[in-house]
C-alpha positions as CSV (number, residue, x, y, z in Angstrom):
1,M,-9.3,19.3,-20.3
2,T,-13.5,20.2,-20.6
3,N,-15.1,23.3,-19.5
4,G,-17.2,21.7,-16.8
5,A,-14.2,20.1,-14.9
6,K,-11.9,23.7,-15.0
7,A,-14.7,25.8,-14.3
8,D,-15.4,24.0,-11.2
9,G,-14.8,21.2,-8.5
10,G,-10.7,22.1,-8.4
11,A,-10.1,20.9,-10.6
12,H,-5.9,20.9,-11.4
13,R,-5.6,18.6,-14.0
14,Q,-6.9,17.1,-17.3
15,G,-10.9,16.4,-16.1
16,H,-10.3,15.7,-12.4
17,L,-12.2,17.1,-10.0
18,Q,-10.6,17.9,-6.7
19,A,-13.8,17.7,-4.3
20,I,-15.0,14.4,-5.8
21,D,-11.2,13.6,-4.2
22,D,-11.9,14.9,-0.9
23,M,-15.7,13.9,-0.7
24,R,-13.7,10.1,-1.3
25,G,-11.4,10.5,1.6
26,L,-15.0,11.6,4.0
27,A,-16.6,9.1,2.8
28,I,-13.9,6.4,3.5
29,L,-13.8,8.1,7.2
30,A,-17.1,7.8,7.6
31,I,-17.3,4.0,7.3
32,V,-14.2,3.6,9.2
33,L,-16.2,5.5,11.6
34,L,-19.0,3.3,11.5
35,H,-17.4,0.0,11.9
36,A,-14.9,1.4,14.5
37,A,-18.3,1.9,16.6
38,N,-20.1,-1.1,15.4
39,A,-17.4,-3.0,16.5
40,V,-16.9,-1.5,19.9
41,L,-20.7,-2.0,20.8
42,N,-20.5,-5.4,19.6
43,R,-17.5,-6.8,20.4
44,G,-15.6,-5.1,22.8
45,L,-18.7,-4.4,25.4
46,D,-20.2,-6.1,27.8
47,H,-24.0,-6.3,27.5
48,P,-26.1,-5.2,27.9
49,L,-25.5,-2.1,26.7
50,A,-25.7,1.2,29.4
51,P,-29.0,3.3,28.5
52,S,-26.2,6.0,27.1
53,T,-24.4,3.5,25.0
54,R,-27.4,2.6,22.7
55,L,-28.1,6.5,22.0
56,I,-24.5,5.9,20.8
57,A,-25.4,3.2,18.8
58,A,-28.5,4.5,17.2
59,A,-26.8,8.3,17.2
60,N,-23.4,6.4,14.6
61,D,-26.3,4.7,12.7
62,I,-27.9,7.8,11.0
63,L,-24.4,9.6,11.2
64,F,-22.4,7.1,9.4
65,H,-24.6,3.9,8.4
66,N,-24.8,3.2,4.0
67,S,-21.9,5.8,3.6
68,T,-20.6,3.4,0.6
69,I,-24.1,5.5,-1.0
70,Y,-21.0,8.7,-0.9
71,F,-18.9,5.8,-3.0
72,A,-21.6,4.9,-5.9
73,L,-22.1,8.7,-6.0
74,I,-19.0,9.4,-6.5
75,S,-18.7,6.5,-9.5
76,G,-21.1,7.7,-11.1
77,I,-20.5,11.4,-11.0
78,L,-16.7,10.0,-12.4
79,Y,-18.4,8.0,-15.3
80,G,-20.8,10.5,-16.6
81,H,-17.9,13.5,-16.1
82,L,-15.0,11.5,-17.0
83,F,-16.0,7.5,-19.3
84,A,-19.3,8.0,-21.0
85,A,-17.3,9.6,-24.2
86,R,-14.8,7.2,-24.0
87,P,-15.0,3.5,-25.6
88,H,-16.5,1.1,-23.1
89,G,-14.1,-1.7,-23.3
90,A,-10.8,0.2,-22.1
91,F,-12.9,1.6,-18.8
92,L,-14.6,-1.9,-18.5
93,R,-10.6,-3.4,-18.2
94,A,-9.4,-0.3,-16.7
95,R,-12.2,-1.2,-13.4
96,L,-11.6,-5.1,-13.5
97,A,-7.8,-4.4,-13.2
98,N,-8.2,-0.9,-10.7
99,V,-11.8,-2.6,-8.8
100,G,-11.5,-6.7,-9.6
101,S,-7.9,-7.8,-9.5
102,P,-7.2,-6.1,-5.3
103,Y,-11.0,-7.7,-4.8
104,L,-9.6,-10.7,-6.3
105,V,-6.2,-10.4,-3.9
106,M,-7.8,-9.4,-0.9
107,T,-11.1,-12.0,-1.7
108,A,-8.6,-15.4,-1.6
109,G,-6.0,-13.6,0.9
110,L,-8.8,-13.2,3.6
111,T,-10.4,-16.4,2.5
112,A,-7.5,-18.5,2.7
113,I,-6.3,-17.3,6.2
114,L,-10.5,-18.1,7.8
115,W,-10.1,-20.8,5.9
116,F,-6.9,-22.1,7.8
117,A,-7.9,-20.1,10.8
118,A,-11.1,-22.2,11.1
119,S,-9.1,-25.9,10.0
120,K,-11.3,-26.4,7.1
121,P,-10.3,-28.8,4.3
122,V,-7.5,-27.9,1.9
123,A,-9.4,-28.7,-0.8
124,G,-12.6,-26.8,-0.6
125,L,-10.9,-24.1,-0.4
126,P,-10.6,-22.9,-4.1
127,A,-14.3,-23.5,-4.0
128,G,-14.5,-21.2,-0.9
129,I,-13.0,-18.0,-2.5
130,V,-15.1,-18.6,-5.3
131,R,-18.0,-18.4,-3.4
132,N,-17.0,-15.3,-2.0
133,L,-16.3,-14.1,-5.5
134,I,-19.7,-13.9,-6.4
135,L,-21.3,-12.8,-2.9
136,G,-18.9,-10.3,-1.7
137,D,-18.9,-12.9,1.5
138,A,-15.2,-12.8,2.5
139,W,-15.8,-10.3,4.8
140,N,-19.1,-8.5,5.7
141,T,-17.5,-5.5,3.8
142,F,-16.5,-7.5,0.2
143,W,-20.1,-7.1,-1.0
144,Y,-20.1,-3.8,-2.1
145,I,-17.2,-4.8,-4.8
146,P,-19.9,-7.3,-7.0
147,V,-22.9,-4.3,-6.6
148,I,-20.1,-1.7,-8.0
149,L,-18.9,-3.8,-10.9
150,I,-21.7,-5.2,-12.5
151,L,-23.0,-1.3,-12.8
152,Y,-19.6,-0.4,-14.1
153,A,-20.9,-3.1,-17.0
154,L,-23.8,-1.9,-17.4
155,S,-22.5,1.8,-17.0
156,P,-23.1,2.8,-21.1
157,L,-27.1,1.6,-20.9
158,L,-27.9,3.2,-17.6
159,W,-26.0,6.3,-19.2
160,R,-28.0,6.1,-22.4
161,V,-31.6,5.9,-20.2
162,M,-30.4,9.1,-17.8
163,T,-29.4,11.1,-21.0
164,D,-32.0,10.1,-23.6
165,R,-34.9,12.4,-23.3
166,R,-37.6,10.0,-24.7
167,L,-36.4,8.0,-22.1
168,G,-37.4,10.2,-19.2
169,A,-40.0,8.0,-17.5
170,L,-37.7,5.4,-17.4
171,A,-34.7,7.5,-15.7
172,L,-37.6,8.7,-13.3
173,L,-38.0,5.2,-12.2
174,L,-33.9,4.5,-12.2
175,L,-33.9,7.4,-9.5
176,V,-36.8,6.3,-7.3
177,Q,-36.9,3.1,-7.4
178,P,-34.7,2.7,-4.1
179,L,-37.0,3.5,-1.5
180,L,-39.2,1.1,-2.5
181,F,-36.1,-1.7,-3.4
182,T,-33.7,-1.2,-0.6
183,R,-30.4,-2.6,0.1
184,T,-30.4,-5.7,2.4
185,D,-28.0,-5.3,5.2
186,T,-24.8,-7.0,3.5
187,E,-26.5,-9.6,1.6
188,L,-25.9,-9.3,-1.9
189,T,-29.4,-9.9,-3.0
190,P,-31.0,-8.2,-6.2
191,Q,-32.1,-5.8,-4.2
192,M,-28.8,-4.7,-3.6
193,F,-28.4,-4.1,-7.3
194,A,-31.5,-1.9,-7.7
195,Y,-31.1,0.3,-4.6
196,Y,-27.1,1.5,-6.0
197,A,-28.1,1.9,-9.2
198,G,-30.2,4.3,-8.1
199,V,-27.5,5.9,-6.3
200,Y,-25.0,5.5,-9.2
201,C,-27.7,7.4,-11.8
202,C,-27.7,10.3,-9.1
203,G,-24.1,10.2,-9.7
204,M,-24.8,10.4,-14.0
205,L,-26.7,13.2,-13.9
206,V,-24.6,15.1,-11.5
207,G,-21.1,14.2,-13.8
208,A,-23.1,15.0,-16.9
209,D,-22.5,19.0,-16.3
210,V,-20.5,19.0,-13.4
211,P,-20.9,23.4,-12.9
212,R,-24.6,23.1,-13.9
213,A,-25.3,20.4,-11.1
214,L,-23.0,22.4,-8.5
215,D,-24.6,25.7,-9.3
216,W,-28.7,24.6,-8.5
217,L,-27.1,22.7,-5.6
218,R,-25.4,26.5,-4.3
219,R,-29.1,27.4,-5.0
220,E,-31.5,25.5,-3.8
221,A,-28.7,24.9,-0.7
222,G,-31.6,26.0,1.6
223,L,-33.9,23.0,0.3
224,V,-31.4,21.1,0.3
225,R,-30.5,21.2,4.3
226,V,-34.1,21.0,4.8
227,V,-34.5,17.8,3.1
228,A,-31.6,16.4,5.2
229,G,-33.2,17.7,8.7
230,V,-36.4,16.2,8.2
231,S,-34.6,13.1,7.0
232,A,-33.1,13.1,10.1
233,I,-35.3,13.3,12.3
234,V,-37.2,11.1,10.8
235,L,-34.0,8.3,11.4
236,A,-33.9,9.3,14.7
237,L,-38.3,8.5,15.5
238,L,-37.9,5.1,13.3
239,H,-35.2,4.5,15.7
240,A,-36.9,5.7,18.4
241,A,-40.0,3.3,17.8
242,D,-37.6,0.5,17.0
243,L,-39.2,0.4,13.2
244,D,-37.8,-1.0,10.2
245,R,-39.9,-3.0,7.8
246,I,-42.7,-3.3,5.7
247,G,-42.7,-6.2,3.8
248,F,-39.5,-6.1,1.9
249,T,-38.8,-2.2,2.6
250,S,-36.6,-1.3,4.8
251,L,-38.0,1.9,6.2
252,R,-34.6,2.9,7.5
253,E,-32.7,2.3,4.3
254,S,-35.5,4.4,2.0
255,V,-35.1,7.4,4.5
256,F,-31.0,6.9,4.5
257,Y,-31.0,7.2,0.5
258,I,-32.7,10.7,0.3
259,F,-30.4,12.0,3.6
260,R,-27.4,10.7,1.8
261,L,-27.8,12.3,-1.4
262,S,-28.7,15.1,0.7
263,I,-25.5,15.7,2.5
264,A,-23.6,14.7,-0.6
265,G,-25.6,17.9,-2.1
266,L,-24.4,19.6,0.5
267,V,-20.8,18.4,0.9
268,L,-19.7,18.4,-2.8
269,P,-20.6,21.9,-3.2
270,A,-18.5,23.3,0.3
271,L,-15.3,21.0,-1.2
272,A,-15.2,22.6,-4.8
273,G,-15.8,25.9,-2.9
274,W,-12.4,25.0,-0.3
275,G,-10.0,27.2,-1.1
276,L,-7.2,25.8,0.6
277,P,-4.2,24.9,-1.7
278,V,-3.8,20.8,-1.8
279,D,-0.6,20.5,-1.0
280,R,-1.2,22.3,2.4
281,Q,-3.0,20.3,5.9
282,P,-5.6,19.3,6.3
283,R,-6.2,18.8,2.7
284,K,-2.8,16.9,2.3
285,L,-3.9,14.2,4.5
286,L,-7.2,14.5,3.4
287,G,-5.8,13.4,-0.3
288,L,-3.5,11.0,1.1
289,I,-6.5,9.0,2.7
290,A,-8.4,9.7,-0.1
291,A,-6.0,7.9,-2.3
292,A,-5.5,4.4,-0.4
293,S,-9.5,4.9,0.1
294,F,-10.1,1.4,-1.9
295,G,-7.0,-0.2,0.4
296,I,-8.8,1.2,3.6
297,Y,-11.3,-0.3,2.5
298,F,-10.5,-3.9,2.5
299,L,-8.8,-4.2,5.2
300,H,-10.1,-2.2,7.7
301,G,-12.6,-4.6,8.1
302,P,-10.5,-7.5,9.7
303,L,-8.4,-5.0,11.7
304,L,-11.2,-3.2,13.2
305,R,-12.4,-6.8,15.3
306,P,-8.9,-7.5,17.5
307,I,-8.9,-3.4,18.2
308,A,-12.1,-3.3,19.2
309,R,-11.4,-6.5,21.6
310,T,-8.2,-4.9,23.1
311,I,-9.7,-1.1,23.3
312,G,-13.5,-2.3,24.7
313,P,-12.6,-3.4,27.6
314,M,-10.8,-0.5,28.9
315,V,-14.3,1.0,29.1
316,P,-14.8,1.5,32.7
317,A,-18.4,-0.6,34.6
318,G,-21.3,1.5,33.7
319,Q,-19.9,2.5,29.7
320,P,-20.1,6.6,30.0
321,A,-20.7,7.8,27.3
322,W,-17.1,9.7,27.0
323,A,-15.4,6.6,28.0
324,V,-16.9,4.7,24.7
325,L,-16.8,7.5,22.2
326,L,-12.9,7.7,22.9
327,A,-13.0,3.9,22.6
328,I,-15.0,4.2,19.0
329,L,-12.6,7.2,17.9
330,L,-9.4,5.8,19.1
331,S,-10.1,2.4,17.8
332,A,-11.2,4.5,13.9
333,L,-7.8,6.6,14.3
334,A,-5.6,2.4,15.5
335,A,-6.9,0.9,12.2
336,L,-6.1,3.7,10.0
337,F,-2.7,4.2,10.9
338,L,-2.6,-0.1,10.6
339,C,-4.2,0.3,7.4
340,L,-1.5,3.0,6.5
341,L,1.4,1.4,7.6
342,I,0.8,-1.6,5.5
343,L,-0.4,0.5,2.1
344,L,1.9,2.8,1.8
345,P,5.2,0.5,1.9
346,L,3.9,-1.4,-0.2
347,K,3.2,1.4,-2.7
348,R,6.6,2.4,-2.4
349,L,8.0,-0.9,-3.3
350,L,5.5,-1.9,-5.8
351,G,4.9,1.9,-7.6
352,Y,1.6,1.6,-9.4
353,R,1.4,-2.5,-9.5
354,S,0.5,-2.2,-6.0
355,R,-3.0,-0.9,-6.7
356,Y,-3.7,-4.2,-8.6
357,L,-3.1,-5.5,-4.9
358,T,-4.5,-3.9,-2.5
359,G,-6.2,-0.6,-4.1
360,Y,-3.9,1.6,-3.6
């Protein structure tokens, strides 16, 4: 065990950072809440939306949009903390098995289901699967997997840039360029890779010396809170003014880059100092959600649409805010429950092999 892993983050086995597990659980909850709200607001409610409902949509965007940043940050931390000193071939094979394999299975399965539901010719299905694998188009949440797989492949190069003092200018460029080359919704573009490369590299810097990074974040917590608060206000103003793009740059995504990283900078030290034992609720439940997070990521999107279409019409006419919020919460809980209802029995039946099929 490294001294860093032992000294902080709630480590309880070799190289393990409990705070990262906890953060992974919170990240997938944020993503499910984001998509539950989007499903209810876009597919479960009558349009046009009431003014209070539009405010809920804006708040949902500010609170949860682009929470995939947390996952990319976690991946970068783990690479710097655990994998940078290990052979890259073994790391990449493990990522292909644990990330690429379930991505292939889920993409093929979902593509086939939607293909036959649309009564498309069977002969075109293989090409459709290949296209969706390359572009992450099987569902509008799958785009992230090709992005992170490419970043995994480039990890040694990115690691060298971030740790070689002679390449400091290039490292700084990698960290700030997401402010200009922002993500492009759910379309797989070069900007997507540039944007998340910046996040991944931030994680690498933390993972290079976790205790030192956490100590710095604790010392500068006041500054980090100010950055988070100002970012949230700027996002609210951009929403109120209906401002976003200047050319190929999304102002909102630029601010989200800063906002999400600052939130992570507050949450990680808090989780590292959380004294609740891992076998006690609610940390035990959070651990279960974290362990199943990859499977939940794959399954929750397709499940939320029928859930939202079932729960949304129960909202009374006029869309009172309490009813809309309740519909969103119930939709998120239903999606989580159904995901676990699918994943847990498969895990019990298949053991470790289930991760190659579902990610859990």
